[in-house]
C-alpha positions in Angstrom: 0.0 0.0 0.0 1.0 3.6 -0.4 1.3 5.6 2.8 0.3 9.2 3.1 2.4 11.7 5.1 -0.7 13.6 6.5 -2.3 10.4 7.5 0.8 9.3 9.3 1.2 12.6 11.1 -2.4 12.6 12.2 -2.2 9.1 13.6 1.0 9.9 15.5 -0.8 12.9 17.1 -3.6 10.6 18.1 -1.2 8.0 19.6 0.8 10.7 21.4 -2.4 11.5 23.3 -3.3 7.9 24.0 -1.5 4.7 23.0 2.0 6.1 23.0 3.6 2.7 23.2 3.1 2.3 19.5 5.6 5.1 19.0 8.5 3.2 20.5 9.5 1.7 17.2 8.8 2.6 13.5 7.7 -1.0 12.9 5.0 -1.0 15.7 3.8 2.4 14.3 3.5 1.0 10.8 1.5 -2.1 12.0 -0.8 0.1 14.1 -1.9 2.4 11.3 -1.9 -0.2 8.5 -5.4 -0.2 7.0 -5.1 -3.4 4.9 -3.1 -6.6 4.9 0.3 -6.2 3.2 0.3 -7.3 -0.4 4.1 -6.8 -0.6 5.6 -6.6 2.9 9.0 -5.5 1.7 7.6 -2.7 -0.5 5.2 -1.6 2.2 8.0 -1.2 4.7 10.2 0.5 2.2 7.5 3.1 1.4 6.7 3.7 5.0 10.3 4.2 5.9 10.6 6.7 3.0 7.6 8.7 4.4 9.2 8.8 7.9 12.5 10.1 6.4 10.7 12.7 4.3 8.7 13.9 7.3 11.8 14.2 9.4 13.8 16.0 6.7 10.8 18.4 6.3 10.9 19.2 10.0 7.7 17.5 10.9 9.0 14.5 12.8 11.7 13.5 15.3 13.0 10.0 16.0 16.1 8.2 17.1 18.0 5.6 15.1 19.5 3.1 17.5 21.5 0.6 15.5 23.2 -2.3 17.2 27.0 -2.2 16.9 28.0 -3.0 13.4 24.4 -3.8 12.4 23.1 -0.5 11.0 20.2 -1.2 8.6 19.8 0.7 5.4 16.1 1.8 5.0 16.3 1.4 1.2 17.4 -2.2 1.3 16.3 -3.5 4.7 13.4 -1.3 5.7 11.9 -3.9 8.0 15.0 -4.0 10.2 15.5 -0.3 10.0 12.0 0.4 11.3 12.7 -1.8 14.3 15.8 0.3 15.0 13.8 3.6 14.8 12.4 4.7 18.2 11.0 7.5 20.3 8.9 8.9 17.5 7.3 12.3 18.1 5.9 15.3 16.2 7.6 18.7 16.1 5.5 21.8 16.4 5.4 22.2 12.6 4.3 18.5 12.3 1.5 19.0 14.8 0.3 22.1 13.0 0.3 20.1 9.7 -1.5 17.1 11.3 -4.2 19.4 12.8 -4.7 21.3 9.6 -3.4 24.6 11.0 -1.2 25.0 7.9 -2.8 26.1 4.6 -2.0 23.3 2.1 -2.2 24.0 -1.6 -2.9 20.3 -2.4 -5.9 18.1 -2.8 -7.7 17.5 0.5 -8.2 13.7 0.1 -4.9 11.7 0.1 -6.9 8.5 -0.2 -7.6 9.4 -3.9 -4.1 8.0 -4.6 -3.4 4.3 -4.4 -0.6 2.0 -5.6 -1.4 3.0 -9.2 1.4 4.4 -11.2 1.4 6.8 -14.1 3.2 5.2 -17.0 6.6 6.7 -18.0 5.4 7.0 -21.6 2.5 9.2 -20.5 4.9 11.4 -18.4 7.1 11.6 -21.5 4.1 12.8 -23.6 3.5 15.6 -21.1 7.2 16.5 -20.9 7.5 16.7 -24.7 4.4 18.8 -25.0 5.4 21.3 -22.3 9.2 21.2 -22.8 8.8 21.8 -26.5 7.3 25.2 -25.8 9.9 26.7 -23.5 13.7 27.2 -23.4 15.1 25.8 -20.1 15.2 29.1 -18.3 11.6 30.0 -19.4 10.5 26.5 -18.3 11.8 27.1 -14.8 9.8 30.3 -14.6 6.7 28.5 -15.9 7.0 25.7 -13.4 7.6 28.2 -10.5 4.5 30.2 -11.6 2.5 26.9 -11.8 3.1 26.2 -8.1 6.1 23.9 -8.3 8.3 24.8 -5.2 11.9 25.9 -5.9 13.3 22.9 -4.1 12.1 20.6 -6.8 13.5 22.8 -9.6 17.1 23.3 -8.3 17.7 19.6 -8.2 17.0 19.1 -11.9 20.0 18.3 -14.0 19.3 18.0 -17.7 20.2 19.9 -20.9 17.0 20.2 -23.0 13.6 21.5 -21.8 11.8 18.1 -22.5 14.6 16.4 -20.4 14.2 18.9 -17.6 10.4 18.4 -17.7 10.6 14.7 -17.7 13.1 14.6 -14.9 10.8 16.8 -12.7 7.7 14.6 -13.4 9.7 11.4 -12.6 11.0 12.9 -9.4 7.5 13.9 -8.3 6.2 10.5 -9.2 8.8 8.6 -7.4 8.8 10.8 -4.3 6.6 10.5 -1.3 2.8 11.0 -1.1 3.2 14.9 -0.9 5.1 15.0 -4.2 2.6 12.6 -5.9 -0.3 15.0 -4.8 1.7 17.8 -6.3 2.2 15.9 -9.6 -1.6 15.0 -9.8 -2.5 18.6 -9.2 0.0 19.9 -11.8 -1.2 17.5 -14.4 -4.8 18.1 -13.6 -4.5 21.9 -13.9 -2.5 21.6 -17.2 -5.1 19.3 -18.7 -7.9 21.7 -17.5 -6.2 24.7 -19.2 -5.5 26.4 -15.9 -1.8 27.1 -16.4 -0.1 29.6 -18.6 0.3 27.1 -21.4 -2.6 24.9 -22.6 -2.1 21.5 -24.2 -2.9 21.1 -27.9 -6.3 19.5 -28.2 -4.8 16.5 -30.0 -2.2 16.1 -27.2 -4.8 16.6 -24.5 -7.1 13.9 -26.0 -4.2 11.5 -26.3 -2.9 12.0 -22.7 -6.4 11.8 -21.2 -7.1 8.6 -23.2 -3.8 7.0 -22.0 -4.5 8.1 -18.4 -8.0 6.6 -18.5 -6.6 3.3 -19.7 -4.4 3.4 -16.6 -7.3 4.2 -14.4 -6.7 8.0 -13.9 -9.5 10.5 -14.4 -9.8 14.3 -14.3 -11.8 15.8 -11.4 -11.9 19.4 -10.5 -8.5 20.2 -12.0 -6.6 17.2 -10.6 -6.2 13.5 -11.3 -8.0 10.9 -9.2 -8.1 7.1 -9.4 -11.0 5.2 -10.9 -11.8 2.4 -13.2 -9.5 1.6 -16.1 -11.2 2.6 -19.4 -10.4 0.3 -22.3 -9.5 1.8 -25.6 -12.6 2.6 -27.7 -13.7 0.3 -30.4 -14.0 1.7 -33.9 -17.7 1.3 -34.8 -16.7 0.6 -38.4 -15.0 -2.6 -37.2 -18.1 -4.0 -35.5 -20.1 -6.6 -37.3 -23.6 -7.8 -36.2 -25.7 -6.9 -33.2 -23.9 -5.4 -30.1 -24.9 -4.4 -26.6 -24.5 -0.6 -26.8 -24.8 1.8 -23.9 -26.8 4.8 -24.9 -26.6 8.2 -23.2 -29.2 11.0 -23.5 -28.3 14.5 -22.2 -31.0 17.0 -21.7 -30.9 20.8 -20.9 -33.6 21.3 -18.3 -36.1 24.0 -19.1 -34.4 24.8 -22.5 -37.4 26.6 -23.9 -37.7 29.0 -21.0 -33.9 29.5 -20.9 -34.0 30.4 -24.6 -36.8 32.9 -24.0 -34.9 34.5 -21.1 -31.5 34.7 -22.8 -32.6 35.6 -26.3 -31.7 33.7 -29.5 -28.1 34.9 -29.8 -27.1 34.4 -26.1 -28.9 31.1 -26.0 -27.1 29.8 -29.1 -23.7 30.8 -27.6 -24.4 29.1 -24.3 -25.8 26.0 -25.9 -22.9 25.7 -28.4 -20.4 26.1 -25.5 -22.2 23.3 -23.6 -22.2 21.1 -26.7 -18.5 21.8 -27.3 -17.8 20.6 -23.7 -19.9 17.4 -24.2 -18.2 16.6 -27.5 -14.7 17.0 -26.0 -15.7 14.6 -23.2 -17.2 12.3 -25.8 -13.8 12.1 -27.5 -12.0 11.7 -24.1 -14.2 8.7 -23.2 -14.4 7.1 -26.7 -18.1 7.7 -27.4 -19.9 8.3 -30.7 -22.5 11.0 -31.3 -25.8 9.8 -32.9 -27.8 13.0 -33.0 -28.1 16.7 -31.8 -31.6 16.9 -30.5 -31.6 20.7 -30.0 -31.8 20.5 -26.2 -29.2 17.7 -25.7 -27.2 15.0 -27.4 -27.9 11.3 -28.1 -24.6 9.3 -27.9 -23.4 5.8 -27.5 -20.5 3.8 -26.1 -19.2 0.3 -26.4 -18.1 0.5 -22.7 -20.8 1.1 -20.0 -18.1 2.2 -17.6 -16.9 4.9 -20.0 -20.6 6.0 -20.5 -21.1 6.5 -16.8 -17.8 8.3 -16.5 -18.8 10.6 -19.4 -22.1 11.4 -17.5 -20.3 12.1 -14.2 -17.7 14.3 -15.9 -20.3 16.2 -17.9 -21.9 17.3 -14.6 -18.5 18.3 -13.2 -17.9 20.4 -16.2 -21.4 22.0 -16.1 -21.0 23.0 -12.4 -21.3 26.8 -12.1 -22.1 27.4 -15.8 -25.8 28.0 -15.3 -26.7 25.1 -17.6 -29.2 22.9 -15.8 -28.9 19.4 -17.1 -30.1 15.8 -16.6 -28.7 12.6 -18.1 -30.2 9.2 -18.6 -28.3 6.0 -19.6 -29.6 2.7 -20.9 -28.1 -0.4 -22.5 -29.4 -3.0 -24.8 -28.9 -4.9 -28.1 -28.5 -2.6 -31.1 -27.4 -2.9 -34.7 -25.1 -0.5 -36.3 -26.5 1.1 -39.4 -24.8 3.0 -42.3 -23.2 5.5 -41.6 -21.4 3.6 -38.7 -22.3 6.2 -36.0 -26.0 5.4 -36.4 -27.6 2.8 -34.2 -31.0 1.0 -34.4 -32.6 -0.6 -31.3 -35.1 -0.3 -28.6 -32.5 1.2 -26.2 -32.7 4.4 -28.2 -36.4 4.8 -27.6 -36.2 3.6 -24.0 -33.5 6.1 -23.0 -35.8 8.9 -24.4 -38.5 7.7 -22.0 -36.0 7.4 -19.2 -34.7 10.9 -19.5 -38.3 12.2 -19.2 -38.4 10.5 -15.8 -35.0 12.0 -14.7 -35.0 14.9 -12.3 -32.9 18.0 -12.9 -29.2 17.6 -11.9 -29.8 13.8 -11.8 -27.8 11.0 -13.5 -30.2 8.1 -13.9 -29.3 4.7 -15.2 -31.3 1.6 -16.1 -31.1 -1.7 -14.2 -29.1 -3.1 -17.1 -26.5 -0.4 -16.9 -26.2 -0.9 -13.1 -25.5 -4.6 -13.5 -22.8 -3.8 -16.1 -21.1 -1.2 -13.9 -21.4 -2.8 -10.4 -17.6 -3.2 -10.3 -17.3 0.6 -10.2 -18.3 0.4 -6.6 -20.2 3.7 -6.7 -23.4 4.5 -4.7 -26.6 3.6 -6.5 -30.0 4.7 -5.2 -33.0 2.8 -6.5 -35.8 4.8 -8.2 -39.0 3.2 -9.5 -40.1 4.8 -12.8 -43.0 4.2 -15.2 -42.0 4.5 -18.8 -44.4 5.2 -21.6 -44.7 2.1 -23.9 -42.3 0.1 -21.6 -44.2 0.1 -18.3 -42.7 -0.1 -14.8 -38.9 -0.2 -14.6 -36.3 -0.2 -11.9 -33.8 2.7 -12.4 -31.0 4.0 -10.3 -29.5 7.4 -9.6 -25.7 7.5 -9.3 -23.4 9.9 -7.6 -22.1 12.5 -10.0 -18.5 12.7 -8.7 -15.8 11.4 -10.9 -13.0 9.1 -9.9 -14.4 7.1 -7.0 -13.4 3.5 -6.8 
């Protein structure tokens, strides 16, 4: 498992005020705060030792190393024995402030959004090439500093070209402790969300997001979070015969009244901006547009997981943009017509009836979609609906946040 520095500091603070015996050795502390059985005991101990050393070097933690004569253990190669030699663990004043949240942290608030998952080196190289190819080395340093990367991470870089400097930084953040991984996820999320001084080219952005999604990383509120791995989309032109398609219907709630209130020109601008966002997400998650219905889009996916992620992300993107929306998702057997983005099947009619029973700001899925996405481990809330021409049906509202596991 990956250990988190804030979690460790908080538990030490709790133990100092109660079960302080667990602070006598690093090994007993590790076993006390472990939340799951070790999948790789040696790797777990090595990562825990790294977090203790990083916390000490940052001035948050104090401990004594008490090696037996001639038997000093190296935390990198024999972390289990080193943790048994570490004793008298205690927080510094700065560590206690950090544990209690008295320090303003410019990092995502939930360390549990990171797990043992890595970001592939090839993906980091894609990012490094895209950003490094824009700046000379000195300009790159200024860009990184302005983007919130602390100077301490910049002075240690030793490379000749800007892409090499950028890749070295990303690798160092990825291989550092939990705090540096949070910094990396925030940096990548802000870059992919066009929040930094330089924006990724649309082709590069699509490619990086697709590769991240295949690794199980998703964009949420300007940062990367863990979720389900999304398979590469299937080219509809390569599909022969009937398929089980997942059909998504988005709907702008109260579109007629909104059009009257805004006027034709302003309504068209806001709708087109909304559609542009949906179509960008459609590309990110490998979906295919069937039709523009004037107040929403009808689209389909070969992957039900990607369809639900698309719906969740659409709500995240719409937040604060005064575009009330509802989304319904159904799945069923369909045939692919000509042209290849056209589908034919009862699922298309059923999803239209389902969206009519969907409340504003609600993501509603059919029972078939729920059964296909149970492994996402998101929260479903049952909702009985009556669909015209189809009768009573069990549907489920799903949480709209992206990246839960």
